[in-house]
C-alpha positions, 0 to 999 in steps of 0.5 A: 500499499502507498505511503503518502506524506502530508503537511498541516498548512496551520501548525508545519507538522509533517506526518505519513500515512498509509492508504490506497489510492481511492481513500487518498482523494477522499482523505483529501477532502475531509482533510482541507487544511492538509497539503500533499508534498513528495520527498522523493520521486517515485521508485520505478522498478525494472525488474528483480534486485539482486545481489549488487544489481537489477536482474529483469525478468523473462518477460523484459528480456523477451521485449529486448529480443523483439526490439532487436530483432526488429532492428537488426542493425542497430546498437541496441541489436548487437548488445541484447540481440540474439544471433547465431554464430554465422550472423555474429561472423558475418558481422565481423567481416564487414566491420573489418572491411568497413575500416578497412575502406575508410583507411584506403580512403584517408590513404589517397 
């Protein structure tokens, strides 16, 4: 259940209350002398917290893989895409020839 911070406009007293979003609207109507305020930005979780780093769940990994497949030449695809060994080797050969052509153009 979310925690909300309130400040009494008359006494400047600050306090926290846990309640549902539906209860929040009613509480604000019943207490016009209270003002809601934020102490920090809301936390958005994108996965499961492990030891020292965030672990993405399988659904998110699948979504990353779909995006990578839709954009095979992007940096995102090279980082998150599923590629066969043939595709990896082909990409390495293409990069090698691009670099070689760039060097030849500089040399002329």
